[in-house]
N, C-alpha and C positions, 0 to 999 in steps of 0.2 A: 504494499501499499503505500509505502515511502516514497519508492522510485516512481510512482505516479503523480506526486503532490507538484511537480515542475513542469511537466507535459501539460497536466489539466490546468493547470494557474496560469501557463502561457497561452495556452489555447484558449481560455476564456478570456485573455487580457485581449487577446487579437481578435476576438469576434467582436469585443465591446468597443474597439476602436474602430476599427473596419465598418461596423454598424453605422457608426456615426458617420463615416463619409460615406457610406451609401444613402443615407436617410437626409441629412443635412443639406450640402450641396443642392444648388437648381440645374445644375446641368452634370450627367453622370460621369465621374472620374473612374470606376473601376470598369477595366477593358472589356469583359464580359457584360456588364451594363448598358455600355456602349453600343456591342451590338443587338441585343437584344433587352429591352426593359425589364427588371427584375431579375436578370440573369447574375447580376453582381452576388445576390447571395451566394448563390451556388460557389462563385469563386470565394467569397467568404470563409467557407467552409472547406475550401482545398486547402487555404491557407492555414486556416485553423490545425489541419492535419498534417500540413508541412511544419509548423511550429511547433506541434506536439511530437514529430517526431525526431525534429534535432533536438528539441530540449532531453528526451529521451536518451540521446545518444551521448549527449555532450555533459551530462552529468557523471557519465563515466570518465574518470582521467584519462584515463590510458586511449579513450575513442576519441576526447574532445580536439586535438590537434588535428585528425582526419579529416572531421564532420566541420570544422571549423575552415579547413581549406577548400571542402567540397563546396558548402552551402556560398560562401564568399565568392569562388571561381562561379557559381549558377549566379550568383548576382549579376556578376560583370555580365555573362553570356545575354541573359535575360535583357538587362540594360541597352546593350549596345545592340543587342538582336534586333529590340523594337526601334532603336534608332536607324538601322538598316533598311527594316520593313518600311518605316516613314518615309524615307529615300526614296526608296526603288518600287514601293507598292501604291503607298495611300497616305497621305499626311494624317489620318484617321490614327494612326498608332504613334502619333505624338501629341501630349498632353494637350498643349496649345493651339496645336495645327500650326506653329510656328517654330522653325529650327534656332536651336540654340547650342554654340560649341559645348560637347562634352567633356570640357577638361576643369579637372578638381578646381585650379586657381580660379575659373570663371565664376566661383561661389562668391569670392570675394572682388575680383575685378568688375565682374556684372554690374553689382549693387552701385560699386563705389563709380563707375563709367554714367549708368543711367542715372544714379541720384533717387534710387527707390529699394526697397529691399522684397525681394522674392521669397519664394518657397523653400528653397534650397538652402537661403543663411540660416533662417529660422529652424531648419530640420537640424542642421549643424549646431547650431547655439543648443539649442533639446536636447540632441543626443549628449553632447559633453556636459550637460549641466544634470543630467539622468545618468550617464554610465560612464562619465569622464570620457578617455581615450577610445572608444569603442568604434566609433567612425573610421578610424584607421587600423581597425581589424577584424570589421566584421561589415562594413557598410559603403565604404568609397568605392565606386566602380572602377576606377583604376588601379586603386590598392589591390584587388582581387587578382589582377593580371599582375601586378607586381609580386606577389605571395605567389602564384603559381610557379612566375620564371625562377625566382630565388629558391622554393622548395627542390624544382624541377632540376637544379644543378645537381652535377657532381662532385663537384667542389665547394670550399667554402672558404673564401679568401677576406681576410677581416678589413671591414670600412669602418674607419673611425670617423663618426658624425662631425661634421665640421660646422661649429656655431657659428663663427664668423660668414661664413658661405650661405647657409640656411638663413640667417637673418639678413642677408644681404639681398638673395632672392626676395625674400619677402618684401624690403623696402622697396628695392627695383619695383617690383609688381604692383604695391599699391599708388607709388610715386607717379607710374607709367599712365596709369588707370585715371588719375587725377589730370595729368597734364593733358590726354585725350579727352577727356571731359570739356574741360576749361578752353581749351582753343578748339572745340566744334570740329577734331578731326573727321575726316569722311568714315563712311560706314565700312567703306572697302577696306580701310586702311585699317581701322578697327579688329574685321574680322581676320582679316592678313596675319596680323601679329599676333593673333591669338592661336590661330590656326599653326604658325611656327612655334611656338612656345609647347604648342600640345605635340607636336612631331618630336620636336627634344626629348620632350618625355618618354614618348615611345622607343625612341633610340636609346635612352637612359636605361630604361627595361629591358630591351632586347643585347644591346652592345656592356653593361655593367652587370645589372640584377641578375640577368640569365647566366653569365659566365662566372660572375664572384660567388655565386650563393647568398646573396643578401640583399634585402630590398634598398637598394640605393634610392630610389625612384622617391619613394616616401618615408627614407630618413634624412634623406639629405635635399633632393631637387623640389619637392613639392611644397609649396607655401602654406596649404592647409593642414598638411603633417607640423610644420612650424609651428601654425596658428595653436593648433590643437596641444602641442608640446606643453603649450604654458597655459593655457587656457582651462585644461583639464585638472587643475589643482582646485577648482571651484567645484569639484565633485569630491566626495569622501572616500571614493572606494580606493585601495592602494595596495599594491603586492609588497610582501613584507617579506623579508628574509632573515629566518630566528640565528637565535645564536649555535646551534647545533649544526651549521653549517659548514662542511669540510672544506670548502672551496675546492671541489676536486674537478670543478669546469665541466663537469658532465653537461650541464643545462647550458652552457654556452653553446655548445652548438644547435641546441635548437631551438636561440631566438635570433630570430633573421631581422631585428630590429637594431642589434648591438648594444643592448642593456642589462646584457649580465654577464659582462667581461669580468675577467680577474679582479681586477680592481674595486668594482662594483659589490662583487661577492666578499671580499676583505672588508668593505666599508659596509657591509650587511645593508646596502640600499640599491635597489637596483637604476639603471641608469635612467635620464630623464627622456628615453625615446619609449620607457616601456609603454605599450599601448593595452597589459592586463589581458593579453590573448589567451594565456593559461597553458601553452603549447608547452612550457617548459615544467610544468608539475609534475610529468609522467616521468621525467629524466632523473627526479631527484629520490635518489634512494633513501636520504633521512628526512624524507617530508619537510624540508627547512622553508621550501617556500608556498606561502597561504595569503589568502586573499584575507584583506583588512576591511570592514566598515563600520566604523563608531566600537559599540560594544557588543556586536556580535561575535557569535563563534565564526573561525575561518571556514567553516564549512556552510555556515547559513550565510556568512558574506558571499560564499562563490555563489551558491544557488541563488541569492537575490541579485547578483550582478549576471549571472545567467538570463534569469527572467527577464531582466529590464532588457537586455541586448539585443537577445533571441526574437524580443517581441518588437522593440525597435529595426530589428534585423528584416523580419517578416512583412511588417506593415510599410516598409518604405520599398520593399520589393514589390509589393501591392499598387503603391500608389505613383512612386517617383521614376516617371517620364520625362521626357526633353519635351 
């Protein structure tokens, strides 16, 4: 019965949130409801089953990394699959009927350039508030591709996150967006620069993440990853390294974010790039790596984080389209 708690709770949360999405808006948001009125309820039930399946498997520490990788990659496939259908088949598959470049940096750059806040910035901030850095381990559509590239590599070359470089990319992106806005730059120039930035990101994944076995795009190049790195502290969720850690470094090879290097283990504190993904938990024979949330036990803290994160992942998968 205990094993059913997380799947049932997650399924109920997904149903409640998607029911609001189904009932409240004047225009249908769920894809099946746009095909046939009322079919959105069937889609909701499908996603409830999907959420409970993920929760059932991910509560097992030994299966968590595999299922996170699978579902995150599925998220990317569905997101970009709908984009391709929207471009090739019909704009019906696009959320607004208008094309927006699917580049994570545009979550910040877009609102700065347009002078308005859309759904994606609100979704990002809500995710950070509720589950810390889960955006960078379960939800980002580019991150899913970067994760698959890193974990598919047969080698593991240490990549040291460069804080100066990360901050520089973020600052340049913000400054450029504001300059383009206040100079009334032509939309073709704006789209062209954004496309180039996205193509460079794809090159980083193929040339560095895939060959080095580390998520170079997410940990160094992506400005959203840099932003989440600092904003995540508003969430009380943490990964704690217990005093019985022997610094054996076994968990280091399981971390694609460079957050569990030997210096971090000796200091008994994960690096700032930690996304709470939890892949490292199964690697520790001493069970020295544990989730922390206020006064909850480590197990309850992990279950709460999984509940929130899987719910966010599933609801976002159901509604977030370009």
